[in-house]
PQR file of N, CA, C, O and H, with PARSE charges and radii, in Angstrom:
ATOM      1  N   MET A   1     -15.986 -31.339  19.193 -0.4000 1.5000
ATOM      2  CA  MET A   1     -14.858 -31.455  20.041 -0.0000 2.0000
ATOM      3  C   MET A   1     -14.028 -30.156  19.961  0.5500 1.7000
ATOM      4  O   MET A   1     -13.792 -29.627  18.874 -0.5500 1.4000
ATOM      5  N   GLY A   2     -13.598 -29.663  21.112 -0.4000 1.5000
ATOM      6  CA  GLY A   2     -12.789 -28.456  21.157 -0.0000 2.0000
ATOM      7  C   GLY A   2     -11.333 -28.806  21.351  0.5500 1.7000
ATOM      8  O   GLY A   2     -10.948 -29.973  21.284 -0.5500 1.4000
ATOM      9  H   GLY A   2     -13.790 -30.093  21.994  0.4000 1.0000
ATOM     10  N   LEU A   3     -10.526 -27.786  21.593 -0.4000 1.5000
ATOM     11  CA  LEU A   3      -9.103 -28.002  21.791 -0.0000 2.0000
ATOM     12  C   LEU A   3      -8.779 -28.624  23.152  0.5500 1.7000
ATOM     13  O   LEU A   3      -7.707 -29.196  23.350 -0.5500 1.4000
ATOM     14  H   LEU A   3     -10.839 -26.838  21.647  0.4000 1.0000
ATOM     15  N   LEU A   4      -9.724 -28.498  24.080 -0.4000 1.5000
ATOM     16  CA  LEU A   4      -9.455 -28.975  25.431 -0.0000 2.0000
ATOM     17  C   LEU A   4      -9.871 -30.422  25.698  0.5500 1.7000
ATOM     18  O   LEU A   4     -10.024 -30.822  26.852 -0.5500 1.4000
ATOM     19  H   LEU A   4     -10.594 -28.032  23.919  0.4000 1.0000
ATOM     20  N   HIS A   5     -10.056 -31.217  24.619 -0.4000 1.5000
ATOM     21  CA  HIS A   5     -10.526 -32.569  24.842 -0.0000 2.0000
ATOM     22  C   HIS A   5      -9.400 -33.515  25.260  0.5500 1.7000
ATOM     23  O   HIS A   5      -9.686 -34.601  25.764 -0.5500 1.4000
ATOM     24  H   HIS A   5      -9.931 -30.892  23.682  0.4000 1.0000
ATOM     25  N   CYS A   6      -8.150 -33.149  25.074 -0.4000 1.5000
ATOM     26  CA  CYS A   6      -7.040 -33.988  25.540 -0.0000 2.0000
ATOM     27  C   CYS A   6      -5.829 -33.097  25.851  0.5500 1.7000
ATOM     28  O   CYS A   6      -5.695 -32.007  25.295 -0.5500 1.4000
ATOM     29  H   CYS A   6      -7.918 -32.266  24.664  0.4000 1.0000
ATOM     30  N   PRO A   7      -4.968 -33.562  26.725 -0.5600 1.5000
ATOM     31  CA  PRO A   7      -3.768 -32.764  27.075  0.2800 2.0000
ATOM     32  C   PRO A   7      -2.818 -32.551  25.897  0.5500 1.7000
ATOM     33  O   PRO A   7      -2.159 -31.515  25.819 -0.5500 1.4000
ATOM     34  N   LEU A   8      -2.742 -33.503  24.995 -0.4000 1.5000
ATOM     35  CA  LEU A   8      -1.862 -33.366  23.850 -0.0000 2.0000
ATOM     36  C   LEU A   8      -2.269 -32.203  22.964  0.5500 1.7000
ATOM     37  O   LEU A   8      -1.439 -31.402  22.535 -0.5500 1.4000
ATOM     38  H   LEU A   8      -3.278 -34.345  25.058  0.4000 1.0000
ATOM     39  N   CYS A   9      -3.582 -32.128  22.698 -0.4000 1.5000
ATOM     40  CA  CYS A   9      -4.112 -31.063  21.862 -0.0000 2.0000
ATOM     41  C   CYS A   9      -3.937 -29.715  22.541  0.5500 1.7000
ATOM     42  O   CYS A   9      -3.633 -28.726  21.873 -0.5500 1.4000
ATOM     43  H   CYS A   9      -4.257 -32.778  23.047  0.4000 1.0000
ATOM     44  N   MET A  10      -4.123 -29.656  23.854 -0.4000 1.5000
ATOM     45  CA  MET A  10      -3.941 -28.442  24.607 -0.0000 2.0000
ATOM     46  C   MET A  10      -2.456 -28.006  24.547  0.5500 1.7000
ATOM     47  O   MET A  10      -2.161 -26.827  24.355 -0.5500 1.4000
ATOM     48  H   MET A  10      -4.370 -30.459  24.396  0.4000 1.0000
ATOM     49  N   GLY A  11      -1.554 -28.945  24.710 -0.4000 1.5000
ATOM     50  CA  GLY A  11      -0.135 -28.630  24.631 -0.0000 2.0000
ATOM     51  C   GLY A  11       0.276 -28.134  23.245  0.5500 1.7000
ATOM     52  O   GLY A  11       1.080 -27.210  23.125 -0.5500 1.4000
ATOM     53  H   GLY A  11      -1.794 -29.903  24.867  0.4000 1.0000
ATOM     54  N   LEU A  12      -0.282 -28.753  22.194 -0.4000 1.5000
ATOM     55  CA  LEU A  12       0.015 -28.322  20.849 -0.0000 2.0000
ATOM     56  C   LEU A  12      -0.518 -26.919  20.575  0.5500 1.7000
ATOM     57  O   LEU A  12       0.127 -26.129  19.884 -0.5500 1.4000
ATOM     58  H   LEU A  12      -0.936 -29.504  22.292  0.4000 1.0000
ATOM     59  N   ALA A  13      -1.710 -26.607  21.124 -0.4000 1.5000
ATOM     60  CA  ALA A  13      -2.267 -25.268  20.955 -0.0000 2.0000
ATOM     61  C   ALA A  13      -1.378 -24.203  21.641  0.5500 1.7000
ATOM     62  O   ALA A  13      -1.139 -23.130  21.087 -0.5500 1.4000
ATOM     63  H   ALA A  13      -2.233 -27.249  21.685  0.4000 1.0000
ATOM     64  N   VAL A  14      -0.902 -24.522  22.843 -0.4000 1.5000
ATOM     65  CA  VAL A  14      -0.011 -23.583  23.568 -0.0000 2.0000
ATOM     66  C   VAL A  14       1.291 -23.419  22.796  0.5500 1.7000
ATOM     67  O   VAL A  14       1.776 -22.302  22.616 -0.5500 1.4000
ATOM     68  H   VAL A  14      -1.096 -25.394  23.293  0.4000 1.0000
ATOM     69  N   LEU A  15       1.856 -24.532  22.343 -0.4000 1.5000
ATOM     70  CA  LEU A  15       3.104 -24.483  21.569 -0.0000 2.0000
ATOM     71  C   LEU A  15       2.937 -23.661  20.307  0.5500 1.7000
ATOM     72  O   LEU A  15       3.809 -22.865  19.958 -0.5500 1.4000
ATOM     73  H   LEU A  15       1.462 -25.439  22.489  0.4000 1.0000
ATOM     74  N   SER A  16       1.817 -23.853  19.622 -0.4000 1.5000
ATOM     75  CA  SER A  16       1.554 -23.093  18.404 -0.0000 2.0000
ATOM     76  C   SER A  16       1.422 -21.593  18.712  0.5500 1.7000
ATOM     77  O   SER A  16       1.928 -20.768  17.951 -0.5500 1.4000
ATOM     78  H   SER A  16       1.109 -24.500  19.906  0.4000 1.0000
ATOM     79  N   ALA A  17       0.764 -21.234  19.795 -0.4000 1.5000
ATOM     80  CA  ALA A  17       0.648 -19.819  20.189 -0.0000 2.0000
ATOM     81  C   ALA A  17       2.014 -19.224  20.511  0.5500 1.7000
ATOM     82  O   ALA A  17       2.296 -18.093  20.116 -0.5500 1.4000
ATOM     83  H   ALA A  17       0.354 -21.904  20.413  0.4000 1.0000
ATOM     84  N   LEU A  18       2.868 -19.963  21.222 -0.4000 1.5000
ATOM     85  CA  LEU A  18       4.180 -19.458  21.552 -0.0000 2.0000
ATOM     86  C   LEU A  18       5.031 -19.310  20.291  0.5500 1.7000
ATOM     87  O   LEU A  18       5.759 -18.330  20.132 -0.5500 1.4000
ATOM     88  H   LEU A  18       2.639 -20.881  21.543  0.4000 1.0000
ATOM     89  N   ARG A  19       4.932 -20.281  19.411 -0.4000 1.5000
ATOM     90  CA  ARG A  19       5.695 -20.214  18.175 -0.0000 2.0000
ATOM     91  C   ARG A  19       5.260 -19.017  17.343  0.5500 1.7000
ATOM     92  O   ARG A  19       6.102 -18.325  16.771 -0.5500 1.4000
ATOM     93  H   ARG A  19       4.341 -21.077  19.539  0.4000 1.0000
ATOM     94  N   PHE A  20       3.942 -18.759  17.267 -0.4000 1.5000
ATOM     95  CA  PHE A  20       3.467 -17.604  16.503 -0.0000 2.0000
ATOM     96  C   PHE A  20       3.980 -16.316  17.090  0.5500 1.7000
ATOM     97  O   PHE A  20       4.416 -15.426  16.359 -0.5500 1.4000
ATOM     98  H   PHE A  20       3.258 -19.321  17.732  0.4000 1.0000
ATOM     99  N   SER A  21       3.933 -16.201  18.445 -0.4000 1.5000
ATOM    100  CA  SER A  21       4.402 -14.948  19.058 -0.0000 2.0000
ATOM    101  C   SER A  21       5.914 -14.775  18.885  0.5500 1.7000
ATOM    102  O   SER A  21       6.376 -13.641  18.752 -0.5500 1.4000
ATOM    103  H   SER A  21       3.580 -16.924  19.039  0.4000 1.0000
ATOM    104  N   ALA A  22       6.692 -15.844  18.883 -0.4000 1.5000
ATOM    105  CA  ALA A  22       8.113 -15.752  18.626 -0.0000 2.0000
ATOM    106  C   ALA A  22       8.401 -15.259  17.199  0.5500 1.7000
ATOM    107  O   ALA A  22       9.284 -14.429  16.980 -0.5500 1.4000
ATOM    108  H   ALA A  22       6.316 -16.765  18.992  0.4000 1.0000
ATOM    109  N   HIS A  23       7.634 -15.789  16.238 -0.4000 1.5000
ATOM    110  CA  HIS A  23       7.806 -15.314  14.848 -0.0000 2.0000
ATOM    111  C   HIS A  23       7.397 -13.853  14.713  0.5500 1.7000
ATOM    112  O   HIS A  23       8.046 -13.095  13.991 -0.5500 1.4000
ATOM    113  H   HIS A  23       6.917 -16.463  16.417  0.4000 1.0000
ATOM    114  N   ALA A  24       6.341 -13.452  15.390 -0.4000 1.5000
ATOM    115  CA  ALA A  24       5.892 -12.058  15.325 -0.0000 2.0000
ATOM    116  C   ALA A  24       6.960 -11.147  15.920  0.5500 1.7000
ATOM    117  O   ALA A  24       7.241 -10.085  15.365 -0.5500 1.4000
ATOM    118  H   ALA A  24       5.814 -14.068  15.976  0.4000 1.0000
ATOM    119  N   LEU A  25       7.553 -11.544  17.032 -0.4000 1.5000
ATOM    120  CA  LEU A  25       8.630 -10.748  17.662 -0.0000 2.0000
ATOM    121  C   LEU A  25       9.844 -10.653  16.717  0.5500 1.7000
ATOM    122  O   LEU A  25      10.417  -9.573  16.573 -0.5500 1.4000
ATOM    123  H   LEU A  25       7.324 -12.407  17.483  0.4000 1.0000
ATOM    124  N   LEU A  26      10.231 -11.724  16.095 -0.4000 1.5000
ATOM    125  CA  LEU A  26      11.357 -11.686  15.173 -0.0000 2.0000
ATOM    126  C   LEU A  26      11.067 -10.786  13.971  0.5500 1.7000
ATOM    127  O   LEU A  26      11.950 -10.052  13.525 -0.5500 1.4000
ATOM    128  H   LEU A  26       9.765 -12.602  16.212  0.4000 1.0000
ATOM    129  N   ALA A  27       9.862 -10.832  13.450 -0.4000 1.5000
ATOM    130  CA  ALA A  27       9.501  -9.972  12.324 -0.0000 2.0000
ATOM    131  C   ALA A  27       9.520  -8.507  12.756  0.5500 1.7000
ATOM    132  O   ALA A  27       9.945  -7.650  11.980 -0.5500 1.4000
ATOM    133  H   ALA A  27       9.145 -11.428  13.811  0.4000 1.0000
ATOM    134  N   TYR A  28       9.079  -8.205  13.951 -0.4000 1.5000
ATOM    135  CA  TYR A  28       9.085  -6.823  14.455 -0.0000 2.0000
ATOM    136  C   TYR A  28      10.512  -6.329  14.607  0.5500 1.7000
ATOM    137  O   TYR A  28      10.825  -5.205  14.214 -0.5500 1.4000
ATOM    138  H   TYR A  28       8.734  -8.901  14.581  0.4000 1.0000
ATOM    139  N   GLN A  29      11.398  -7.174  15.186 -0.4000 1.5000
ATOM    140  CA  GLN A  29      12.787  -6.779  15.380 -0.0000 2.0000
ATOM    141  C   GLN A  29      13.497  -6.589  14.051  0.5500 1.7000
ATOM    142  O   GLN A  29      14.308  -5.674  13.909 -0.5500 1.4000
ATOM    143  H   GLN A  29      11.143  -8.087  15.505  0.4000 1.0000
ATOM    144  N   LEU A  30      13.207  -7.431  13.085 -0.4000 1.5000
ATOM    145  CA  LEU A  30      13.824  -7.297  11.757 -0.0000 2.0000
ATOM    146  C   LEU A  30      13.389  -6.007  11.112  0.5500 1.7000
ATOM    147  O   LEU A  30      14.205  -5.320  10.498 -0.5500 1.4000
ATOM    148  H   LEU A  30      12.548  -8.174  13.200  0.4000 1.0000
ATOM    149  N   ASN A  31      12.111  -5.657  11.236 -0.4000 1.5000
ATOM    150  CA  ASN A  31      11.600  -4.414  10.684 -0.0000 2.0000
ATOM    151  C   ASN A  31      12.263  -3.224  11.298  0.5500 1.7000
ATOM    152  O   ASN A  31      12.612  -2.282  10.587 -0.5500 1.4000
ATOM    153  H   ASN A  31      11.448  -6.215  11.735  0.4000 1.0000
ATOM    154  N   ARG A  32      12.455  -3.230  12.612 -0.4000 1.5000
ATOM    155  CA  ARG A  32      13.138  -2.121  13.301 -0.0000 2.0000
ATOM    156  C   ARG A  32      14.571  -2.026  12.856  0.5500 1.7000
ATOM    157  O   ARG A  32      15.088  -0.929  12.640 -0.5500 1.4000
ATOM    158  H   ARG A  32      12.172  -3.996  13.189  0.4000 1.0000
ATOM    159  N   GLN A  33      15.231  -3.179  12.714 -0.4000 1.5000
ATOM    160  CA  GLN A  33      16.626  -3.186  12.310 -0.0000 2.0000
ATOM    161  C   GLN A  33      16.794  -2.608  10.902  0.5500 1.7000
ATOM    162  O   GLN A  33      17.717  -1.837  10.639 -0.5500 1.4000
ATOM    163  H   GLN A  33      14.811  -4.070  12.889  0.4000 1.0000
ATOM    164  N   ARG A  34      15.894  -2.991  10.017 -0.4000 1.5000
ATOM    165  CA  ARG A  34      15.948  -2.502   8.633 -0.0000 2.0000
ATOM    166  C   ARG A  34      15.735  -0.983   8.577  0.5500 1.7000
ATOM    167  O   ARG A  34      16.410  -0.287   7.820 -0.5500 1.4000
ATOM    168  H   ARG A  34      15.144  -3.617  10.231  0.4000 1.0000
ATOM    169  N   SER A  35      14.789  -0.473   9.386 -0.4000 1.5000
ATOM    170  CA  SER A  35      14.526   0.975   9.364 -0.0000 2.0000
ATOM    171  C   SER A  35      15.711   1.729   9.940  0.5500 1.7000
ATOM    172  O   SER A  35      16.021   2.819   9.460 -0.5500 1.4000
ATOM    173  H   SER A  35      14.240  -1.039  10.001  0.4000 1.0000
ATOM    174  N   LYS A  36      16.380   1.200  10.939 -0.4000 1.5000
ATOM    175  CA  LYS A  36      17.570   1.867  11.501 -0.0000 2.0000
ATOM    176  C   LYS A  36      18.696   1.852  10.466  0.5500 1.7000
ATOM    177  O   LYS A  36      19.428   2.833  10.339 -0.5500 1.4000
ATOM    178  H   LYS A  36      16.128   0.314  11.329  0.4000 1.0000
ATOM    179  N   LEU A  37      18.842   0.756   9.730 -0.4000 1.5000
ATOM    180  CA  LEU A  37      19.904   0.657   8.739 -0.0000 2.0000
ATOM    181  C   LEU A  37      19.617   1.643   7.588  0.5500 1.7000
ATOM    182  O   LEU A  37      20.551   2.248   7.062 -0.5500 1.4000
ATOM    183  H   LEU A  37      18.247  -0.041   9.834  0.4000 1.0000
ATOM    184  N   THR A  38      18.356   1.814   7.193 -0.4000 1.5000
ATOM    185  CA  THR A  38      17.996   2.737   6.170 -0.0000 2.0000
ATOM    186  C   THR A  38      18.303   4.163   6.618  0.5500 1.7000
ATOM    187  O   THR A  38      18.826   4.952   5.832 -0.5500 1.4000
ATOM    188  H   THR A  38      17.597   1.323   7.620  0.4000 1.0000
ATOM    189  N   GLU A  39      17.991   4.506   7.860 -0.4000 1.5000
ATOM    190  CA  GLU A  39      18.319   5.833   8.393 -0.0000 2.0000
ATOM    191  C   GLU A  39      19.822   6.061   8.374  0.5500 1.7000
ATOM    192  O   GLU A  39      20.280   7.147   8.020 -0.5500 1.4000
ATOM    193  H   GLU A  39      17.566   3.865   8.500  0.4000 1.0000
ATOM    194  N   TYR A  40      20.587   5.053   8.751 -0.4000 1.5000
ATOM    195  CA  TYR A  40      22.060   5.164   8.762 -0.0000 2.0000
ATOM    196  C   TYR A  40      22.574   5.412   7.363  0.5500 1.7000
ATOM    197  O   TYR A  40      23.430   6.271   7.153 -0.5500 1.4000
ATOM    198  H   TYR A  40      20.214   4.171   9.039  0.4000 1.0000
ATOM    199  N   ARG A  41      22.049   4.652   6.390 -0.4000 1.5000
ATOM    200  CA  ARG A  41      22.502   4.811   4.997 -0.0000 2.0000
ATOM    201  C   ARG A  41      22.172   6.212   4.506  0.5500 1.7000
ATOM    202  O   ARG A  41      23.004   6.856   3.866 -0.5500 1.4000
ATOM    203  H   ARG A  41      21.354   3.954   6.561  0.4000 1.0000
ATOM    204  N   ASP A  42      20.969   6.691   4.798 -0.4000 1.5000
ATOM    205  CA  ASP A  42      20.585   8.016   4.378 -0.0000 2.0000
ATOM    206  C   ASP A  42      21.494   9.100   4.974  0.5500 1.7000
ATOM    207  O   ASP A  42      21.860  10.052   4.285 -0.5500 1.4000
ATOM    208  H   ASP A  42      20.293   6.169   5.318  0.4000 1.0000
ATOM    209  N   ASP A  43      21.858   8.951   6.259 -0.4000 1.5000
ATOM    210  CA  ASP A  43      22.764   9.898   6.887 -0.0000 2.0000
ATOM    211  C   ASP A  43      24.138   9.815   6.244  0.5500 1.7000
ATOM    212  O   ASP A  43      24.771  10.841   5.995 -0.5500 1.4000
ATOM    213  H   ASP A  43      21.560   8.178   6.819  0.4000 1.0000
ATOM    214  N   LEU A  44      24.604   8.600   5.975 -0.4000 1.5000
ATOM    215  CA  LEU A  44      25.909   8.441   5.360 -0.0000 2.0000
ATOM    216  C   LEU A  44      25.984   9.053   3.964  0.5500 1.7000
ATOM    217  O   LEU A  44      26.939   9.748   3.616 -0.5500 1.4000
ATOM    218  H   LEU A  44      24.090   7.766   6.178  0.4000 1.0000
ATOM    219  N   ILE A  45      24.957   8.776   3.186 -0.4000 1.5000
ATOM    220  CA  ILE A  45      24.895   9.314   1.815 -0.0000 2.0000
ATOM    221  C   ILE A  45      24.797  10.862   1.864  0.5500 1.7000
ATOM    222  O   ILE A  45      25.421  11.572   1.077 -0.5500 1.4000
ATOM    223  H   ILE A  45      24.181   8.211   3.468  0.4000 1.0000
ATOM    224  N   GLY A  46      23.988  11.340   2.821 -0.4000 1.5000
ATOM    225  CA  GLY A  46      23.829  12.786   2.958 -0.0000 2.0000
ATOM    226  C   GLY A  46      25.135  13.450   3.307  0.5500 1.7000
ATOM    227  O   GLY A  46      25.438  14.519   2.776 -0.5500 1.4000
ATOM    228  H   GLY A  46      23.481  10.763   3.460  0.4000 1.0000
ATOM    229  N   SER A  47      25.927  12.850   4.190 -0.4000 1.5000
ATOM    230  CA  SER A  47      27.210  13.453   4.572 -0.0000 2.0000
ATOM    231  C   SER A  47      28.217  13.359   3.415  0.5500 1.7000
ATOM    232  O   SER A  47      29.065  14.239   3.269 -0.5500 1.4000
ATOM    233  H   SER A  47      25.682  11.982   4.621  0.4000 1.0000
ATOM    234  N   MET A  48      28.134  12.329   2.613 -0.4000 1.5000
ATOM    235  CA  MET A  48      29.034  12.225   1.468 -0.0000 2.0000
ATOM    236  C   MET A  48      28.668  13.248   0.406  0.5500 1.7000
ATOM    237  O   MET A  48      29.547  13.785  -0.267 -0.5500 1.4000
ATOM    238  H   MET A  48      27.445  11.614   2.732  0.4000 1.0000
ATOM    239  N   MET A  49      27.408  13.516   0.252 -0.4000 1.5000
ATOM    240  CA  MET A  49      26.973  14.430  -0.806 -0.0000 2.0000
ATOM    241  C   MET A  49      26.941  15.903  -0.372  0.5500 1.7000
ATOM    242  O   MET A  49      26.600  16.771  -1.176 -0.5500 1.4000
ATOM    243  H   MET A  49      26.694  13.080   0.798  0.4000 1.0000
ATOM    244  N   SER A  50      27.284  16.187   0.853 -0.4000 1.5000
ATOM    245  CA  SER A  50      27.286  17.592   1.312 -0.0000 2.0000
ATOM    246  C   SER A  50      28.454  18.300   0.634  0.5500 1.7000
ATOM    247  O   SER A  50      29.431  17.675   0.221 -0.5500 1.4000
ATOM    248  H   SER A  50      27.561  15.482   1.506  0.4000 1.0000
ATOM    249  N   GLY A  51      28.327  19.612   0.533 -0.4000 1.5000
ATOM    250  CA  GLY A  51      29.401  20.365  -0.101 -0.0000 2.0000
ATOM    251  C   GLY A  51      29.159  20.530  -1.600  0.5500 1.7000
ATOM    252  O   GLY A  51      30.078  20.881  -2.340 -0.5500 1.4000
ATOM    253  H   GLY A  51      27.534  20.120   0.869  0.4000 1.0000
ATOM    254  N   ASN A  52      27.941  20.282  -2.048 -0.4000 1.5000
ATOM    255  CA  ASN A  52      27.535  20.471  -3.433 -0.0000 2.0000
ATOM    256  C   ASN A  52      28.400  19.663  -4.427  0.5500 1.7000
ATOM    257  O   ASN A  52      28.660  20.106  -5.546 -0.5500 1.4000
ATOM    258  H   ASN A  52      27.195  19.997  -1.447  0.4000 1.0000
ATOM    259  N   ARG A  53      28.814  18.526  -4.007 -0.4000 1.5000
ATOM    260  CA  ARG A  53      29.563  17.632  -4.916 -0.0000 2.0000
ATOM    261  C   ARG A  53      28.660  16.487  -5.291  0.5500 1.7000
ATOM    262  O   ARG A  53      27.968  15.925  -4.442 -0.5500 1.4000
ATOM    263  H   ARG A  53      28.603  18.166  -3.098  0.4000 1.0000
ATOM    264  N   SER A  54      28.664  16.148  -6.533 -0.4000 1.5000
ATOM    265  CA  SER A  54      27.818  15.030  -6.973 -0.0000 2.0000
ATOM    266  C   SER A  54      28.619  13.745  -6.881  0.5500 1.7000
ATOM    267  O   SER A  54      29.830  13.772  -6.661 -0.5500 1.4000
ATOM    268  H   SER A  54      29.226  16.605  -7.223  0.4000 1.0000
ATOM    269  N   GLY A  55      27.953  12.640  -7.047 -0.4000 1.5000
ATOM    270  CA  GLY A  55      28.613  11.357  -7.008 -0.0000 2.0000
ATOM    271  C   GLY A  55      29.641  11.183  -8.130  0.5500 1.7000
ATOM    272  O   GLY A  55      30.626  10.464  -7.966 -0.5500 1.4000
ATOM    273  H   GLY A  55      26.970  12.618  -7.226  0.4000 1.0000
ATOM    274  N   ASN A  56      29.410  11.844  -9.270 -0.4000 1.5000
ATOM    275  CA  ASN A  56      30.356  11.765 -10.386 -0.0000 2.0000
ATOM    276  C   ASN A  56      31.674  12.427 -10.027  0.5500 1.7000
ATOM    277  O   ASN A  56      32.725  11.986 -10.490 -0.5500 1.4000
ATOM    278  H   ASN A  56      28.610  12.428  -9.404  0.4000 1.0000
ATOM    279  N   ASP A  57      31.645  13.475  -9.213 -0.4000 1.5000
ATOM    280  CA  ASP A  57      32.884  14.133  -8.765 -0.0000 2.0000
ATOM    281  C   ASP A  57      33.747  13.164  -7.960  0.5500 1.7000
ATOM    282  O   ASP A  57      34.961  13.088  -8.151 -0.5500 1.4000
ATOM    283  H   ASP A  57      30.790  13.834  -8.837  0.4000 1.0000
ATOM    284  N   TYR A  58      33.091  12.415  -7.043 -0.4000 1.5000
ATOM    285  CA  TYR A  58      33.844  11.461  -6.275 -0.0000 2.0000
ATOM    286  C   TYR A  58      34.436  10.391  -7.172  0.5500 1.7000
ATOM    287  O   TYR A  58      35.580   9.983  -6.972 -0.5500 1.4000
ATOM    288  H   TYR A  58      32.105  12.477  -6.888  0.4000 1.0000
ATOM    289  N   CYS A  59      33.696   9.939  -8.136 -0.4000 1.5000
ATOM    290  CA  CYS A  59      34.185   8.905  -9.038 -0.0000 2.0000
ATOM    291  C   CYS A  59      35.335   9.443  -9.845  0.5500 1.7000
ATOM    292  O   CYS A  59      36.337   8.745 -10.005 -0.5500 1.4000
ATOM    293  H   CYS A  59      32.766  10.270  -8.299  0.4000 1.0000
ATOM    294  N   SER A  60      35.240  10.660 -10.365 -0.4000 1.5000
ATOM    295  CA  SER A  60      36.352  11.195 -11.162 -0.0000 2.0000
ATOM    296  C   SER A  60      37.592  11.440 -10.281  0.5500 1.7000
ATOM    297  O   SER A  60      38.717  11.256 -10.746 -0.5500 1.4000
ATOM    298  H   SER A  60      34.427  11.226 -10.235  0.4000 1.0000
ATOM    299  N   ASP A  61      37.403  11.850  -9.027 -0.4000 1.5000
ATOM    300  CA  ASP A  61      38.552  12.030  -8.132 -0.0000 2.0000
ATOM    301  C   ASP A  61      39.274  10.716  -7.940  0.5500 1.7000
ATOM    302  O   ASP A  61      40.503  10.665  -7.971 -0.5500 1.4000
ATOM    303  H   ASP A  61      36.490  12.000  -8.648  0.4000 1.0000
ATOM    304  N   THR A  62      38.528   9.673  -7.745 -0.4000 1.5000
ATOM    305  CA  THR A  62      39.160   8.346  -7.530 -0.0000 2.0000
ATOM    306  C   THR A  62      39.872   7.886  -8.816  0.5500 1.7000
ATOM    307  O   THR A  62      40.967   7.326  -8.765 -0.5500 1.4000
ATOM    308  H   THR A  62      37.529   9.715  -7.720  0.4000 1.0000
ATOM    309  N   THR A  63      39.238   8.130  -9.943 -0.4000 1.5000
ATOM    310  CA  THR A  63      39.840   7.708 -11.225 -0.0000 2.0000
ATOM    311  C   THR A  63      41.132   8.460 -11.474  0.5500 1.7000
ATOM    312  O   THR A  63      42.116   7.884 -11.937 -0.5500 1.4000
ATOM    313  H   THR A  63      38.349   8.585  -9.984  0.4000 1.0000
ATOM    314  N   GLN A  64      41.129   9.770 -11.161 -0.4000 1.5000
ATOM    315  CA  GLN A  64      42.346  10.556 -11.350 -0.0000 2.0000
ATOM    316  C   GLN A  64      43.438  10.129 -10.391  0.5500 1.7000
ATOM    317  O   GLN A  64      44.608  10.114 -10.775 -0.5500 1.4000
ATOM    318  H   GLN A  64      40.329  10.238 -10.785  0.4000 1.0000
ATOM    319  N   ALA A  65      43.106   9.783  -9.163 -0.4000 1.5000
ATOM    320  CA  ALA A  65      44.107   9.334  -8.193 -0.0000 2.0000
ATOM    321  C   ALA A  65      44.751   8.013  -8.646  0.5500 1.7000
ATOM    322  O   ALA A  65      45.961   7.828  -8.520 -0.5500 1.4000
ATOM    323  H   ALA A  65      42.156   9.796  -8.851  0.4000 1.0000
ATOM    324  N   VAL A  66      43.938   7.117  -9.166 -0.4000 1.5000
ATOM    325  CA  VAL A  66      44.465   5.859  -9.656 -0.0000 2.0000
ATOM    326  C   VAL A  66      45.325   6.098 -10.875  0.5500 1.7000
ATOM    327  O   VAL A  66      46.385   5.487 -11.012 -0.5500 1.4000
ATOM    328  H   VAL A  66      42.954   7.267  -9.268  0.4000 1.0000
ATOM    329  N   ALA A  67      44.889   6.981 -11.772 -0.4000 1.5000
ATOM    330  CA  ALA A  67      45.644   7.220 -12.985 -0.0000 2.0000
ATOM    331  C   ALA A  67      46.974   7.912 -12.691  0.5500 1.7000
ATOM    332  O   ALA A  67      47.918   7.772 -13.468 -0.5500 1.4000
ATOM    333  H   ALA A  67      44.028   7.478 -11.661  0.4000 1.0000
ATOM    334  N   ALA A  68      47.069   8.658 -11.583 -0.4000 1.5000
ATOM    335  CA  ALA A  68      48.292   9.378 -11.226 -0.0000 2.0000
ATOM    336  C   ALA A  68      49.361   8.414 -10.685  0.5500 1.7000
ATOM    337  O   ALA A  68      50.537   8.773 -10.624 -0.5500 1.4000
ATOM    338  H   ALA A  68      46.302   8.772 -10.951  0.4000 1.0000
ATOM    339  N   ARG A  69      48.980   7.250 -10.310 -0.4000 1.5000
ATOM    340  CA  ARG A  69      49.986   6.303  -9.749 -0.0000 2.0000
ATOM    341  C   ARG A  69      50.922   5.875 -10.803  0.5500 1.7000
ATOM    342  O   ARG A  69      51.832   5.088 -10.538 -0.5500 1.4000
ATOM    343  H   ARG A  69      48.024   6.958 -10.359  0.4000 1.0000
TER
END
């Protein structure tokens, strides 16, 4: 017996195929969104670190500003 032996099985096969393609599309969109977010973070970190300042310099500046209050 194949999938085409009754309308119910045919409908379930079509539904299953549609559901699979919807999940595949969501996974693709999530992957694209994550890669764009990673590029944004890299650009943001790169702009923060420009000017030959390390992350420790930023931390010490903040600590000194809080201590000056």
